[in-house]
Backbone as JSON Lines, residues from 0, in Angstrom:
{"i":0,"aa":"M","n":[-17.11,-10.13,-7.12],"ca":[-16.51,-9.36,-6.09],"c":[-16.71,-7.95,-6.24]}
{"i":1,"aa":"G","n":[-16.82,-7.47,-7.41],"ca":[-16.95,-6.27,-7.73],"c":[-15.52,-5.48,-7.86]}
{"i":2,"aa":"Q","n":[-14.49,-6.22,-8.4],"ca":[-13.27,-5.38,-8.77],"c":[-13.55,-4.45,-9.89]}
{"i":3,"aa":"I","n":[-12.58,-3.71,-9.86],"ca":[-12.62,-2.63,-10.94],"c":[-11.24,-2.69,-11.7]}
{"i":4,"aa":"P","n":[-11.35,-3.3,-12.84],"ca":[-10.34,-3.38,-13.76],"c":[-9.52,-2.34,-13.71]}
{"i":5,"aa":"I","n":[-8.05,-2.6,-13.73],"ca":[-6.98,-1.43,-13.81],"c":[-6.02,-1.87,-14.79]}
{"i":6,"aa":"E","n":[-5.67,-0.9,-15.57],"ca":[-4.58,-1.28,-16.48],"c":[-3.15,-0.71,-15.86]}
{"i":7,"aa":"R","n":[-2.47,-1.88,-15.38],"ca":[-1.25,-1.66,-14.65],"c":[-0.16,-0.81,-15.41]}
{"i":8,"aa":"G","n":[0.53,-0.08,-14.52],"ca":[1.64,0.65,-15.03],"c":[1.47,1.97,-15.88]}
{"i":9,"aa":"K","n":[0.11,2.32,-15.61],"ca":[-0.28,3.6,-16.61],"c":[-1.28,4.25,-15.51]}
{"i":10,"aa":"G","n":[-1.32,5.6,-15.87],"ca":[-2.57,6.26,-15.04],"c":[-3.77,5.98,-15.56]}
{"i":11,"aa":"D","n":[-4.67,4.91,-15.25],"ca":[-6.09,4.63,-15.69],"c":[-6.92,5.51,-15.3]}
{"i":12,"aa":"A","n":[-7.44,6.36,-16.19],"ca":[-8.49,7.38,-15.83],"c":[-9.86,6.68,-15.7]}
{"i":13,"aa":"S","n":[-10.22,5.67,-16.55],"ca":[-11.33,4.97,-16.45],"c":[-11.58,4.29,-15.05]}
{"i":14,"aa":"A","n":[-10.74,3.68,-14.63],"ca":[-10.73,2.96,-13.32],"c":[-10.87,3.92,-12.37]}
{"i":15,"aa":"L","n":[-10.12,5.12,-12.35],"ca":[-10.26,5.89,-11.23],"c":[-11.68,6.81,-11.43]}
{"i":16,"aa":"S","n":[-12.31,7.13,-12.53],"ca":[-13.62,7.52,-12.47],"c":[-14.73,6.44,-12.12]}
{"i":17,"aa":"T","n":[-14.61,5.21,-12.37],"ca":[-15.35,4.22,-11.82],"c":[-15.32,4.06,-10.22]}
{"i":18,"aa":"A","n":[-13.95,4.31,-9.7],"ca":[-13.78,4.22,-8.34],"c":[-14.65,5.35,-7.58]}
{"i":19,"aa":"I","n":[-14.39,6.44,-8.2],"ca":[-15.05,7.53,-7.69],"c":[-16.47,7.52,-7.66]}
{"i":20,"aa":"E","n":[-17.01,7.25,-8.81],"ca":[-18.55,6.84,-8.96],"c":[-19.01,5.73,-7.8]}
{"i":21,"aa":"R","n":[-18.45,4.79,-7.33],"ca":[-18.75,3.79,-6.61],"c":[-18.5,4.33,-5.22]}
{"i":22,"aa":"L","n":[-17.48,5.08,-4.85],"ca":[-17.46,5.74,-3.64],"c":[-18.55,6.78,-3.3]}
{"i":23,"aa":"R","n":[-18.86,7.7,-4.5],"ca":[-20.08,8.4,-4.23],"c":[-21.35,7.76,-3.84]}
{"i":24,"aa":"A","n":[-21.3,6.5,-4.37],"ca":[-22.61,5.76,-4.13],"c":[-22.62,4.93,-2.91]}
{"i":25,"aa":"G","n":[-21.56,5.18,-2.14],"ca":[-21.26,4.48,-0.77],"c":[-20.66,3.21,-0.66]}
{"i":26,"aa":"A","n":[-19.92,2.81,-1.82],"ca":[-19.09,1.61,-1.82],"c":[-17.83,1.56,-0.91]}
{"i":27,"aa":"C","n":[-17.28,0.72,-0.68],"ca":[-15.93,0.62,0.07],"c":[-15.17,0.2,-1.06]}
{"i":28,"aa":"I","n":[-13.88,1.04,-0.99],"ca":[-12.91,0.75,-2.24],"c":[-11.4,0.61,-1.63]}
{"i":29,"aa":"G","n":[-10.76,-0.77,-1.81],"ca":[-9.49,-0.94,-1.28],"c":[-8.6,-0.53,-2.51]}
{"i":30,"aa":"V","n":[-7.51,-0.07,-1.99],"ca":[-6.53,0.64,-2.7],"c":[-5.22,0.11,-2.06]}
{"i":31,"aa":"F","n":[-4.23,-0.39,-2.93],"ca":[-2.89,-0.68,-2.57],"c":[-2.14,0.64,-2.81]}
{"i":32,"aa":"P","n":[-1.67,1.38,-2.04],"ca":[-1.15,2.6,-2.3],"c":[0.25,2.52,-3.06]}
{"i":33,"aa":"E","n":[1.12,1.36,-2.84],"ca":[2.29,1.26,-3.67],"c":[2.07,0.59,-4.92]}
{"i":34,"aa":"G","n":[0.74,0.0,-5.31],"ca":[0.37,-0.46,-6.57],"c":[0.65,-1.81,-6.89]}
{"i":35,"aa":"T","n":[1.63,-2.5,-5.71],"ca":[1.97,-3.73,-6.09],"c":[2.42,-4.67,-4.64]}
{"i":36,"aa":"I","n":[2.76,-5.49,-4.58],"ca":[3.47,-6.3,-3.51],"c":[4.91,-5.76,-3.46]}
{"i":37,"aa":"S","n":[5.22,-5.36,-2.22],"ca":[6.63,-4.85,-1.95],"c":[7.7,-6.12,-2.02]}
{"i":38,"aa":"R","n":[7.46,-7.16,-1.65],"ca":[8.44,-8.11,-1.26],"c":[9.77,-7.76,-0.59]}
{"i":39,"aa":"G","n":[9.44,-6.92,0.41],"ca":[10.46,-6.49,1.35],"c":[11.33,-5.18,0.87]}
{"i":40,"aa":"A","n":[10.88,-4.64,-0.35],"ca":[11.23,-3.37,-0.8],"c":[10.61,-2.09,-0.42]}
{"i":41,"aa":"V","n":[11.02,-1.17,-0.39],"ca":[10.53,0.12,-0.11],"c":[10.0,0.72,-1.53]}
{"i":42,"aa":"L","n":[8.69,0.63,-1.88],"ca":[8.18,1.1,-3.14],"c":[7.56,2.5,-2.95]}
{"i":43,"aa":"R","n":[7.57,3.34,-4.08],"ca":[7.03,4.49,-4.05],"c":[5.26,4.72,-3.86]}
{"i":44,"aa":"A","n":[5.04,5.31,-3.05],"ca":[3.63,5.55,-3.14],"c":[3.05,5.99,-4.3]}
{"i":45,"aa":"R","n":[1.91,5.48,-4.72],"ca":[1.17,6.1,-5.81],"c":[0.11,7.0,-5.41]}
{"i":46,"aa":"S","n":[-0.08,8.12,-6.37],"ca":[-1.26,9.26,-5.74],"c":[-2.54,8.5,-6.09]}
{"i":47,"aa":"G","n":[-2.86,7.39,-6.5],"ca":[-4.4,7.17,-6.68],"c":[-5.1,7.07,-5.59]}
{"i":48,"aa":"A","n":[-4.94,6.7,-4.47],"ca":[-5.59,6.67,-3.17],"c":[-5.8,8.21,-2.62]}
{"i":49,"aa":"G","n":[-4.98,8.96,-2.79],"ca":[-4.91,10.55,-2.41],"c":[-5.91,10.98,-3.51]}
{"i":50,"aa":"R","n":[-5.98,10.67,-4.72],"ca":[-6.93,11.2,-5.68],"c":[-8.2,11.09,-5.24]}
{"i":51,"aa":"L","n":[-8.38,9.79,-5.09],"ca":[-9.86,9.49,-4.58],"c":[-10.36,10.13,-3.23]}
{"i":52,"aa":"A","n":[-9.43,10.31,-2.54],"ca":[-9.7,11.0,-1.18],"c":[-10.1,12.77,-1.47]}
{"i":53,"aa":"L","n":[-9.35,12.97,-2.46],"ca":[-9.38,14.64,-2.64],"c":[-10.78,14.63,-3.67]}
{"i":54,"aa":"D","n":[-11.14,13.79,-4.54],"ca":[-12.42,13.86,-5.39],"c":[-13.67,13.35,-4.51]}
{"i":55,"aa":"V","n":[-13.56,12.69,-3.74],"ca":[-14.83,12.38,-2.6],"c":[-14.42,12.65,-1.24]}
{"i":56,"aa":"P","n":[-14.33,13.94,-0.87],"ca":[-13.64,14.39,0.47],"c":[-14.82,13.86,1.5]}
{"i":57,"aa":"E","n":[-15.81,13.48,1.4],"ca":[-16.91,13.2,2.26],"c":[-16.56,11.63,2.61]}
{"i":58,"aa":"T","n":[-15.62,10.74,2.01],"ca":[-15.31,9.46,2.33],"c":[-14.56,9.48,3.46]}
{"i":59,"aa":"T","n":[-14.41,8.33,4.49],"ca":[-13.69,8.04,5.5],"c":[-12.47,7.11,4.93]}
{"i":60,"aa":"I","n":[-11.34,7.53,5.31],"ca":[-10.15,6.61,4.95],"c":[-9.88,5.97,6.31]}
{"i":61,"aa":"V","n":[-9.78,4.4,5.82],"ca":[-9.52,3.39,6.75],"c":[-8.35,2.73,6.29]}
{"i":62,"aa":"S","n":[-6.93,2.98,6.82],"ca":[-5.95,2.29,6.57],"c":[-5.83,0.79,7.03]}
{"i":63,"aa":"C","n":[-5.18,-0.06,6.48],"ca":[-4.88,-1.53,6.68],"c":[-3.45,-1.74,6.74]}
{"i":64,"aa":"R","n":[-2.85,-2.55,7.6],"ca":[-1.66,-3.11,7.46],"c":[-1.51,-4.6,7.77]}
{"i":65,"aa":"V","n":[-0.99,-5.6,6.99],"ca":[-0.82,-6.74,7.28],"c":[0.7,-7.26,7.49]}
{"i":66,"aa":"T","n":[0.81,-7.94,8.59],"ca":[2.05,-8.37,9.01],"c":[2.27,-9.81,9.03]}
{"i":67,"aa":"G","n":[3.3,-10.5,8.88],"ca":[3.4,-11.89,8.94],"c":[3.21,-12.85,7.62]}
{"i":68,"aa":"T","n":[2.91,-12.16,6.63],"ca":[2.65,-13.07,5.38],"c":[3.89,-13.55,4.88]}
{"i":69,"aa":"V","n":[4.87,-13.03,5.19],"ca":[6.16,-13.48,4.67],"c":[6.78,-14.84,5.04]}
{"i":70,"aa":"D","n":[6.22,-15.22,6.55],"ca":[6.38,-16.42,7.01],"c":[5.71,-17.72,6.76]}
{"i":71,"aa":"I","n":[4.63,-17.52,5.82],"ca":[4.02,-18.46,5.18],"c":[4.9,-19.63,4.53]}
{"i":72,"aa":"V","n":[5.78,-19.24,3.98],"ca":[6.63,-20.34,3.14],"c":[7.76,-20.9,3.84]}
{"i":73,"aa":"R","n":[7.87,-20.49,5.05],"ca":[8.96,-20.83,6.11],"c":[8.53,-21.99,7.1]}
{"i":74,"aa":"F","n":[8.01,-23.02,6.27],"ca":[7.64,-24.26,7.06],"c":[8.8,-24.82,7.8]}
{"i":75,"aa":"P","n":[8.8,-25.28,9.06],"ca":[7.55,-25.72,9.7],"c":[7.03,-24.44,10.67]}
{"i":76,"aa":"K","n":[7.63,-23.32,10.49],"ca":[7.16,-22.13,11.25],"c":[5.84,-21.99,11.09]}
{"i":77,"aa":"R","n":[5.04,-21.72,12.13],"ca":[3.71,-21.45,11.97],"c":[3.63,-19.94,11.96]}
{"i":78,"aa":"P","n":[3.0,-19.41,10.79],"ca":[2.85,-18.15,10.55],"c":[1.92,-17.22,11.64]}
{"i":79,"aa":"R","n":[2.29,-16.12,11.84],"ca":[1.43,-15.55,12.88],"c":[1.09,-14.1,11.97]}
{"i":80,"aa":"I","n":[-0.19,-14.14,11.25],"ca":[-0.67,-13.17,10.37],"c":[-1.53,-12.29,11.18]}
{"i":81,"aa":"T","n":[-1.01,-10.95,10.92],"ca":[-2.1,-9.86,11.83],"c":[-2.55,-8.9,10.86]}
{"i":82,"aa":"V","n":[-3.86,-8.73,10.88],"ca":[-4.56,-7.67,10.07],"c":[-4.98,-6.71,10.87]}
{"i":83,"aa":"E","n":[-4.44,-5.35,10.8],"ca":[-5.03,-4.2,11.56],"c":[-5.58,-3.15,10.5]}
{"i":84,"aa":"F","n":[-6.78,-2.54,11.08],"ca":[-7.4,-1.55,10.61],"c":[-7.32,-0.34,11.46]}
{"i":85,"aa":"F","n":[-7.13,0.79,10.85],"ca":[-6.92,2.05,11.88],"c":[-7.22,3.21,10.96]}
{"i":86,"aa":"R","n":[-7.59,4.2,11.56],"ca":[-7.74,5.48,10.9],"c":[-6.52,6.32,11.0]}
{"i":87,"aa":"A","n":[-6.28,7.01,9.98],"ca":[-5.19,7.72,9.73],"c":[-4.89,8.78,11.05]}
{"i":88,"aa":"A","n":[-3.66,8.95,11.28],"ca":[-3.51,9.69,12.66],"c":[-3.72,11.2,12.29]}
{"i":89,"aa":"G","n":[-3.44,11.4,11.18],"ca":[-3.65,13.11,10.69],"c":[-5.02,13.27,10.25]}
{"i":90,"aa":"G","n":[-5.85,12.31,10.23],"ca":[-7.33,12.24,9.7],"c":[-7.26,12.22,8.18]}
{"i":91,"aa":"G","n":[-8.27,12.76,7.63],"ca":[-8.42,12.71,6.09],"c":[-7.42,13.66,5.42]}
{"i":92,"aa":"V","n":[-7.85,14.38,4.37],"ca":[-6.99,15.4,3.61],"c":[-7.01,16.63,4.55]}
{"i":93,"aa":"V","n":[-5.74,17.02,4.67],"ca":[-5.3,18.05,5.4],"c":[-5.21,19.34,4.38]}
{"i":94,"aa":"D","n":[-5.82,20.49,4.78],"ca":[-5.73,21.82,3.84],"c":[-4.43,21.84,3.25]}
{"i":95,"aa":"G","n":[-4.4,22.08,1.89],"ca":[-3.25,22.47,1.42],"c":[-2.5,21.01,0.73]}
{"i":96,"aa":"E","n":[-2.98,19.74,1.2],"ca":[-2.35,18.62,0.83],"c":[-2.77,18.11,-0.5]}
{"i":97,"aa":"D","n":[-1.6,17.74,-1.45],"ca":[-2.04,17.26,-2.7],"c":[-2.34,15.65,-2.71]}
{"i":98,"aa":"A","n":[-3.0,15.17,-3.52],"ca":[-3.0,13.46,-3.6],"c":[-1.54,12.97,-3.35]}
{"i":99,"aa":"A","n":[-0.45,13.36,-4.15],"ca":[0.7,12.33,-3.7],"c":[0.99,12.61,-2.31]}
{"i":100,"aa":"A","n":[1.04,13.86,-1.58],"ca":[1.58,13.86,-0.35],"c":[0.49,13.18,0.42]}
{"i":101,"aa":"L","n":[-0.83,13.09,0.39],"ca":[-1.7,12.17,1.11],"c":[-1.35,11.17,1.11]}
{"i":102,"aa":"A","n":[-1.19,10.37,-0.04],"ca":[-0.84,8.89,-0.35],"c":[0.75,8.59,0.44]}
{"i":103,"aa":"L","n":[1.68,9.42,0.39],"ca":[2.92,9.48,1.05],"c":[2.67,9.38,2.48]}
{"i":104,"aa":"R","n":[1.9,10.4,3.27],"ca":[1.52,10.27,4.6],"c":[0.95,9.13,4.93]}
{"i":105,"aa":"L","n":[-0.05,8.43,4.12],"ca":[-0.93,7.37,4.73],"c":[0.11,6.06,4.56]}
{"i":106,"aa":"T","n":[0.78,5.99,3.4],"ca":[1.71,4.89,3.5],"c":[2.79,4.85,4.46]}
{"i":107,"aa":"A","n":[3.25,6.18,4.83],"ca":[4.11,6.05,6.12],"c":[3.74,5.7,7.1]}
{"i":108,"aa":"E","n":[2.52,5.88,7.55],"ca":[1.89,5.48,8.8],"c":[1.49,4.06,8.82]}
{"i":109,"aa":"I","n":[1.22,3.69,7.73],"ca":[1.17,2.06,7.25],"c":[2.38,1.24,7.84]}
{"i":110,"aa":"R","n":[3.45,1.74,7.06],"ca":[4.73,1.43,7.42],"c":[5.34,1.52,8.81]}
{"i":111,"aa":"E","n":[4.97,2.27,9.57],"ca":[5.23,2.47,11.11],"c":[5.08,1.06,11.85]}
{"i":112,"aa":"G","n":[3.81,0.51,11.5],"ca":[3.59,-0.68,12.2],"c":[3.78,-2.0,11.47]}
{"i":113,"aa":"A","n":[4.55,-1.86,10.18],"ca":[4.45,-3.02,9.46],"c":[6.01,-2.81,8.97]}
{"i":114,"aa":"P","n":[7.04,-3.15,9.64],"ca":[8.37,-3.25,9.3],"c":[8.69,-3.95,7.96]}
{"i":115,"aa":"L","n":[9.48,-3.57,7.22],"ca":[9.91,-4.81,6.0],"c":[10.46,-5.88,6.71]}
{"i":116,"aa":"A","n":[10.08,-6.94,5.97],"ca":[10.53,-8.25,6.09],"c":[10.64,-8.97,4.72]}
{"i":117,"aa":"Q","n":[11.74,-9.68,4.62],"ca":[12.21,-10.39,3.49],"c":[11.19,-11.49,3.23]}
{"i":118,"aa":"S","n":[10.65,-11.73,1.86],"ca":[9.87,-12.87,1.69],"c":[10.78,-14.03,1.14]}
{"i":119,"aa":"G","n":[9.91,-15.15,1.22],"ca":[10.67,-16.26,0.77],"c":[11.28,-17.02,1.85]}
{"i":120,"aa":"R","n":[11.9,-18.28,1.35],"ca":[12.7,-19.23,2.51],"c":[13.96,-18.44,2.6]}
{"i":121,"aa":"R","n":[14.61,-18.98,3.63],"ca":[15.81,-18.56,3.91],"c":[16.88,-18.13,2.99]}
{"i":122,"aa":"R","n":[17.02,-18.96,1.98],"ca":[18.07,-18.55,0.87],"c":[17.82,-17.45,0.06]}
{"i":123,"aa":"K","n":[16.59,-17.7,-0.25],"ca":[15.75,-16.73,-1.13],"c":[15.79,-15.4,-0.51]}
{"i":124,"aa":"A","n":[15.26,-15.48,0.85],"ca":[15.28,-14.12,1.46],"c":[16.66,-13.49,1.72]}
{"i":125,"aa":"A","n":[17.49,-14.32,1.92],"ca":[19.03,-13.92,2.01],"c":[19.42,-13.23,0.8]}
{"i":126,"aa":"A","n":[19.27,-13.83,-0.43],"ca":[19.56,-13.39,-1.52],"c":[18.94,-12.04,-2.09]}
{"i":127,"aa":"N","n":[17.59,-11.9,-1.61],"ca":[16.68,-10.59,-1.73],"c":[17.47,-9.49,-1.01]}
{"i":128,"aa":"E","n":[17.74,-9.96,0.24],"ca":[18.31,-8.87,1.24],"c":[19.67,-8.41,0.63]}
{"i":129,"aa":"A","n":[20.51,-9.31,0.12],"ca":[21.87,-8.9,-0.26],"c":[21.56,-7.85,-1.49]}
{"i":130,"aa":"A","n":[20.58,-8.4,-2.47],"ca":[20.63,-7.46,-3.68],"c":[20.06,-6.01,-3.05]}
{"i":131,"aa":"L","n":[19.25,-6.11,-2.31],"ca":[18.55,-4.7,-1.67],"c":[19.79,-3.93,-1.2]}
{"i":132,"aa":"A","n":[20.7,-4.46,-0.41],"ca":[21.8,-3.86,0.08],"c":[22.73,-3.25,-0.68]}
{"i":133,"aa":"E","n":[22.79,-4.08,-1.84],"ca":[23.7,-3.57,-3.13],"c":[23.18,-2.29,-3.62]}
{"i":134,"aa":"V","n":[21.94,-2.42,-3.76],"ca":[21.38,-1.15,-4.64],"c":[21.45,-0.21,-3.75]}
{"i":135,"aa":"A","n":[21.1,-0.35,-2.41],"ca":[21.32,0.87,-1.48],"c":[22.59,1.45,-1.39]}
{"i":136,"aa":"S","n":[23.72,0.77,-1.44],"ca":[25.02,1.19,-1.24],"c":[25.59,1.82,-2.51]}
{"i":137,"aa":"A","n":[24.87,1.5,-3.56],"ca":[25.38,1.95,-4.99],"c":[25.4,3.46,-4.82]}
{"i":138,"aa":"P","n":[26.42,4.06,-5.67],"ca":[26.2,5.62,-5.92],"c":[25.24,6.04,-6.68]}
{"i":139,"aa":"T","n":[24.44,7.01,-6.3],"ca":[23.42,7.67,-7.24],"c":[23.81,8.98,-8.03]}
């Protein structure tokens, strides 16, 4: 399938170089801007997608959001999964925008149409939601 192996949890320069080479050769690259599955939590946008866009400015950025996947385990409810592809409202890289800012802007646009939803069956989803509420209310 053409995956690019990446060492998770680190800035993998080799994987980034490979992705840049493939983009320049005309390939399509899929990037998860948060780096993993959110499971209903807001995660920090990583700068990798932004770095790719800055290094290959002629590339077209197409965002994708998937909704309804958390309902798969909620039998007998039939899940309604939606996959939506769209171009970023602000276009590609804006003058003066760095990789982190671009990734943050693109992730915010994706989140606009994909509200957070708790995954898992009712009991697990309630436990996840309670844990998130506890973390959110804790003093920083």
